[in-house]
C-alpha positions as CSV (number, residue, x, y, z in Angstrom):
1,M,-43.1,-2.7,10.6
2,S,-39.3,-2.7,10.3
3,V,-37.5,-4.6,7.5
4,D,-36.1,-6.9,10.2
5,A,-39.6,-7.7,11.4
6,A,-41.0,-8.2,7.9
7,A,-38.2,-10.8,7.3
8,F,-39.8,-13.1,9.8
9,G,-43.2,-13.2,8.1
10,T,-46.7,-12.6,9.6
11,A,-47.4,-13.2,13.2
12,A,-48.3,-16.7,14.4
13,P,-51.7,-17.4,16.1
14,P,-51.5,-16.8,19.8
15,A,-51.7,-20.6,20.6
16,L,-48.5,-21.1,18.6
17,L,-46.4,-18.3,20.0
18,V,-43.1,-19.3,21.5
19,R,-40.8,-16.9,23.3
20,Q,-38.4,-15.5,20.8
21,P,-34.6,-15.6,21.6
22,A,-33.4,-12.2,22.6
23,V,-30.9,-12.1,19.8
24,L,-33.8,-12.2,17.3
25,S,-35.7,-9.4,19.0
26,R,-37.5,-7.1,16.6
27,E,-37.1,-4.1,18.8
28,P,-34.2,-1.7,18.3
29,I,-31.2,-2.2,20.5
30,D,-31.5,0.1,23.6
31,P,-30.8,3.6,22.1
32,A,-29.2,4.8,25.4
33,T,-26.2,2.5,24.8
34,A,-23.2,2.8,22.5
35,I,-24.1,-0.2,20.3
36,G,-27.8,0.9,20.3
37,R,-26.9,4.4,18.9
38,L,-24.6,2.9,16.3
39,F,-27.1,0.3,15.1
40,A,-30.2,2.6,15.4
41,P,-32.8,2.1,12.7
42,E,-33.4,4.7,10.0
43,D,-36.3,6.3,11.7
44,A,-34.4,7.0,14.9
45,G,-33.8,10.6,14.0
46,R,-30.6,12.6,13.8
47,V,-27.6,11.7,16.0
48,A,-27.4,14.0,19.0
49,R,-24.5,16.5,19.1
50,G,-21.4,14.9,20.6
51,E,-22.6,11.3,19.8
52,R,-21.2,10.9,16.4
53,P,-19.5,7.5,15.8
54,A,-15.8,7.2,16.5
55,T,-13.5,7.4,13.5
56,A,-10.1,5.8,12.9
57,A,-8.6,9.3,13.6
58,T,-10.2,9.5,17.1
59,M,-9.0,6.0,17.9
60,L,-5.4,6.5,16.7
61,G,-4.9,9.8,18.5
62,P,-1.5,11.2,17.8
63,L,-0.9,8.6,15.1
64,A,-3.9,9.8,13.1
65,P,-1.9,12.0,10.6
66,A,-0.7,8.8,9.0
67,L,-4.3,8.2,7.8
68,A,-3.8,11.1,5.2
69,L,-1.6,8.6,3.3
70,L,-4.5,6.2,2.7
71,P,-6.7,6.4,-0.3
72,R,-10.2,7.8,0.4
73,R,-12.0,4.5,0.1
74,E,-9.6,2.8,2.5
75,R,-10.0,5.7,5.0
76,E,-13.8,5.2,4.8
77,R,-13.3,1.4,5.5
78,A,-11.0,2.2,8.4
79,D,-13.6,4.6,9.8
80,L,-16.4,2.1,9.5
81,L,-14.4,-0.6,11.3
82,A,-13.3,1.9,14.0
83,A,-16.8,3.0,14.7
84,W,-17.9,-0.6,15.1
85,A,-15.0,-1.7,17.3
86,H,-15.4,1.5,19.5
87,A,-19.1,0.7,20.0
88,L,-18.3,-2.9,20.9
89,F,-15.8,-2.0,23.6
90,A,-17.8,0.9,24.9
91,T,-20.7,-1.5,25.3
92,A,-18.4,-3.9,27.1
93,N,-17.5,-1.2,29.6
94,E,-21.0,0.1,30.3
95,G,-22.2,-0.2,33.8
96,D,-25.3,-2.4,33.6
97,R,-25.5,-6.2,34.2
98,V,-23.1,-8.5,32.3
99,E,-25.9,-10.4,30.7
100,R,-27.5,-7.3,29.3
101,R,-24.2,-6.2,27.7
102,I,-23.6,-9.6,26.3
103,E,-27.2,-9.6,24.8
104,R,-26.6,-6.2,23.1
105,L,-23.3,-7.5,21.6
106,H,-25.1,-10.7,20.3
107,R,-27.9,-8.7,18.8
108,S,-25.5,-6.4,17.0
109,A,-23.7,-9.5,15.7
110,Y,-26.9,-10.8,14.3
111,L,-27.6,-7.6,12.4
112,V,-24.0,-7.7,11.0
113,A,-24.3,-11.3,10.0
114,R,-27.6,-10.7,8.1
115,A,-26.1,-7.6,6.4
116,L,-23.0,-9.5,5.3
117,A,-25.2,-12.3,3.9
118,G,-26.9,-9.7,1.7
119,A,-30.2,-9.5,3.7
120,R,-32.0,-6.1,4.1
121,V,-31.6,-4.7,7.6
122,A,-33.2,-1.7,9.2
123,S,-29.9,-0.4,10.6
124,P,-28.1,1.9,8.1
125,F,-24.8,1.1,9.8
126,A,-25.1,-2.6,9.4
127,A,-26.2,-2.0,5.8
128,R,-23.0,0.0,5.3
129,L,-20.9,-2.9,6.6
130,G,-22.7,-5.2,4.2
131,A,-22.0,-2.9,1.3
132,E,-18.3,-2.6,2.2
133,S,-18.0,-6.3,2.5
134,A,-19.5,-6.6,-1.0
135,R,-16.8,-4.2,-2.3
136,R,-13.9,-6.1,-0.5
137,T,-14.7,-9.0,1.9
138,L,-14.8,-8.3,5.6
139,P,-13.6,-11.7,6.8
140,R,-16.0,-13.3,9.2
141,P,-13.2,-14.9,11.3
142,A,-11.6,-11.5,11.9
143,L,-15.0,-9.9,12.8
144,D,-15.9,-12.8,15.0
145,F,-12.7,-12.4,16.9
146,V,-13.1,-8.7,17.5
147,L,-16.6,-9.5,18.8
148,A,-15.2,-12.3,21.0
149,A,-12.6,-9.9,22.4
150,A,-15.4,-7.4,23.4
151,R,-17.4,-10.3,25.1
152,R,-14.2,-11.3,27.0
153,T,-13.8,-7.7,28.1
154,V,-17.3,-7.8,29.6
155,R,-16.5,-10.8,31.8
156,D,-12.8,-10.3,32.3
157,P,-12.0,-6.6,31.7
158,H,-8.3,-6.4,32.6
159,A,-5.3,-8.5,31.7
160,T,-3.7,-9.8,34.9
161,T,-0.2,-10.5,33.7
162,P,2.1,-9.0,31.0
163,A,1.9,-12.3,29.1
164,D,-1.9,-12.1,29.1
165,W,-1.7,-8.5,27.9
166,E,0.6,-9.5,25.1
167,V,-1.7,-12.3,24.0
168,R,-4.9,-10.1,24.1
169,T,-3.4,-7.2,22.2
170,R,-1.7,-9.3,19.6
171,A,-4.7,-11.4,18.8
172,L,-6.9,-8.3,18.6
173,A,-4.4,-6.5,16.4
174,A,-4.3,-9.5,14.0
175,A,-8.1,-9.5,13.8
176,A,-8.4,-5.8,13.2
177,V,-5.8,-5.8,10.4
178,G,-7.4,-8.9,8.9
179,A,-10.7,-7.0,8.7
180,L,-9.1,-3.9,7.3
181,L,-7.1,-5.7,4.6
182,G,-9.7,-8.3,3.9
183,A,-7.1,-11.1,4.3
184,A,-5.1,-12.7,7.1
185,A,-2.1,-10.7,8.4
186,T,1.4,-12.0,8.2
187,P,3.5,-12.2,11.4
188,A,5.3,-9.0,10.5
189,I,2.1,-7.1,9.8
190,T,0.7,-8.4,13.1
191,D,3.8,-7.2,14.9
192,A,3.3,-3.7,13.5
193,A,-0.4,-3.6,14.3
194,A,0.2,-4.9,17.8
195,G,2.9,-2.3,18.4
196,L,0.7,0.5,17.2
197,L,-2.3,-0.7,19.3
198,R,-0.2,-1.0,22.4
199,L,1.3,2.4,21.9
200,V,-2.1,4.0,21.6
201,R,-3.1,2.3,24.8
202,L,0.1,3.4,26.5
203,L,-0.5,7.0,25.5
204,A,-4.0,6.7,27.1
205,V,-2.5,6.3,30.5
206,P,-3.0,9.9,31.6
207,G,-6.7,9.7,30.8
208,E,-7.0,6.4,32.5
209,L,-5.4,7.7,35.6
210,A,-7.7,10.7,35.7
211,A,-10.6,8.1,35.8
212,R,-8.7,6.2,38.6
213,R,-7.8,3.3,36.3
214,F,-4.5,1.8,35.3
215,H,-4.9,-0.7,32.4
216,L,-1.4,-2.0,31.9
217,A,-0.7,-5.4,33.3
218,L,1.7,-5.6,36.3
219,E,4.2,-8.2,37.3
220,A,2.8,-8.2,40.8
221,P,-0.8,-7.0,40.8
222,P,-2.0,-5.4,44.1
223,R,-4.5,-7.1,46.3
224,A,-8.2,-6.3,45.6
225,G,-9.1,-2.9,46.7
226,S,-5.5,-1.7,47.0
227,A,-4.1,1.2,44.9
228,V,-1.3,0.6,42.4
229,A,2.0,2.0,43.8
230,E,3.7,4.6,41.6
231,P,7.0,2.7,41.3
232,A,5.0,-0.3,40.0
233,M,3.3,1.8,37.4
234,T,6.6,3.4,36.3
235,D,8.1,0.0,35.9
236,A,5.1,-1.2,33.9
237,I,5.4,1.8,31.6
238,A,9.1,1.2,31.1
239,D,8.5,-2.5,30.3
240,E,5.7,-1.7,27.9
241,C,8.0,0.8,26.1
242,E,10.5,-1.9,25.6
243,A,8.0,-4.4,24.3
244,I,6.4,-1.8,21.9
245,H,9.9,-0.8,20.6
246,Q,10.6,-4.4,19.7
247,L,7.2,-4.9,18.0
248,L,7.6,-1.7,15.9
249,L,11.1,-2.7,14.8
250,R,10.0,-6.2,13.8
251,G,6.9,-4.7,12.2
252,A,8.8,-2.6,9.8
253,R,9.1,-5.7,7.6
254,G,5.4,-5.6,7.3
255,V,5.5,-2.4,5.2
256,G,6.5,-4.5,2.2
257,E,3.9,-7.2,2.9
258,V,0.7,-5.1,3.0
259,P,-1.1,-4.2,-0.2
260,L,0.5,-1.3,-2.1
261,T,-2.4,1.1,-1.1
262,F,-1.6,0.6,2.6
263,R,2.2,0.8,2.5
264,A,2.7,4.6,2.9
265,A,0.1,4.8,5.7
266,L,1.7,1.9,7.6
267,A,5.2,3.4,7.1
268,G,4.0,6.8,8.3
269,A,2.3,5.3,11.3
270,L,5.4,3.4,12.3
271,A,7.6,6.4,11.9
272,L,5.3,8.6,14.0
273,A,5.0,5.8,16.6
274,L,8.8,5.5,17.0
275,R,9.1,9.3,17.5
276,L,6.3,9.3,20.1
277,L,7.7,6.2,21.8
278,G,11.1,8.0,22.1
279,H,9.5,10.8,24.0
280,V,8.0,8.4,26.5
281,E,11.2,6.4,26.8
282,E,13.1,9.5,27.8
283,R,10.7,10.1,30.8
284,P,8.6,7.0,31.4
285,G,7.2,8.5,34.6
286,S,5.9,11.6,32.8
287,L,2.7,9.8,31.8
288,L,1.8,9.4,35.5
289,L,1.8,13.2,35.9
290,G,-1.0,13.5,33.4
291,R,1.1,15.0,30.6
292,P,-0.2,13.7,27.2
293,V,2.6,13.0,24.7
294,R,2.3,14.8,21.4
295,L,4.4,15.6,18.3
296,G,4.8,19.1,17.0
297,R,3.2,20.0,13.7
298,C,6.5,20.5,12.0
299,E,7.8,17.1,13.3
300,V,4.7,15.4,12.0
301,A,4.8,17.2,8.6
302,W,8.5,16.4,8.1
303,T,8.0,12.8,9.0
304,L,5.1,12.3,6.5
305,F,6.9,14.3,3.8
306,R,9.8,11.9,4.0
307,I,7.5,8.9,3.8
308,R,5.8,10.4,0.7
309,R,9.1,10.7,-1.0
310,Q,10.2,7.1,-0.3
311,P,9.7,4.5,-3.0
312,L,7.4,1.9,-1.4
313,G,6.5,-0.1,-4.5
């Protein structure tokens, strides 16, 4: 019997059995799904090759070198949250029925809630979240919003207007930063996080196009079933570059507002982001040709070297 099953006590007599809500199911979450693999119980065996949880580095892509400026414990916290968020949104994009995906999200939320409350859970990952929250609080409102954003993605996967895209990304960035810092983000910190999030999504355009998707919102969306015209995509990329540039510049004030242990990493991420964005702004249509934007090793090393030498206290 699992720890979760034991928590509910002994079985009731057959005459008293009532159908248990799905969220309280004692069975493991479907192990063939992203959230099921992450929240697998201890006896589920080793993770198959190529199925390791996502890390902050894999989610940040070319901005990942800035993570080297974080203390080890904070990198571990970032990796924990990145693995959780990645599994939530991977589940949201899985191909089965909407109700099944929502159910998996709710069941994972139940495990997380029990772990944060100090209860024993069979999922090692949920237990790690509980232990991390005991070290420094994982704010429930921030976690709840990330979960709500994943649920919204299940039912409404794409922003339909630039304004909708801005609202979605800014709110998600604020929640993610709140979870990482353990406290609500200021407007400047939220600007920085939203700019970084939108840049990562912008740099993912080549991969999205290879999968026949274009996730940036358009001023005039095509009719259902119609392909997005190349000029419209180029305009959307140029508009996104301008919006990200403004967010990053405003977000620079946030470097002095995050806790001291995060300042160098945020400054490094913003510096790398502005360099990457500059490459895209020079040729906004290059992303449509499937050319990933990267910085050279020397450029990255020099940028981070300068950040390390700056007094950020």
